[in-house]
C-alpha angles and dihedrals in degrees: 000000000000119000090346093306127117116252113279093022114109118215116249089241144353109302109262092234091061091047092049093045092052093047092047092051093049093047093044092052092047091049091049089051092051092050091046090052087056091050099261147084137226094264090049091048093050092049096049091041092054092043092048094047092051093237091130136023103171133048095254093052091043093052090051092048093048091045099236136112118269090247093055090047091050089056090054094043092050090055093044092048091049089052090052096247097122145004131224125205136168118264106249089216094052117016093198090067122080116211115212123208134174118244122215089269088050090052091051088049089052091054092047093048093043089054090050092048093048091049090048092049091051089050090049093049094047112130095009121115120224090252092052090050092051090048091050093049091050092049093048090049090050092049089051090047091049090061094044101258122143115238088245106241088176094050117126092245094056088090121055119205113218127219092271095047097257119140120245127177112252114238 
């Protein structure tokens, strides 16, 4: 059997997983390009977004919010600290914990990458009505649920940062 069909029987259409995978790859590459054009990357964007939204203050929380291992996060933080985008210091209450904070250059990077992300989102939504977007979000949530994935309430994109830096619940 191929894609749940008996040998010799063609599926009525392209399997939805392949359609979704192709769309995700195209959108992901385009978003990576938009962030690169703004002088950043997806890992950098997720770090500054989580720090700016206040979702994480120390490296352990930040790794969980970004969805990477602490070792992977440390690699990104080292590069960002070397570039002057953030500082790390030991928590005076618990010296084993490193607190992470954006510098002025990190704040400027956040604004640049936020503007790129907002422009990309507008581009992505172009030509889609609000009702279509709501349907799409519901369908994508259902597909994720069908394969046993949580919706990701703790995901870095669960909070949207408005133009003035205030936090608003995504929905």
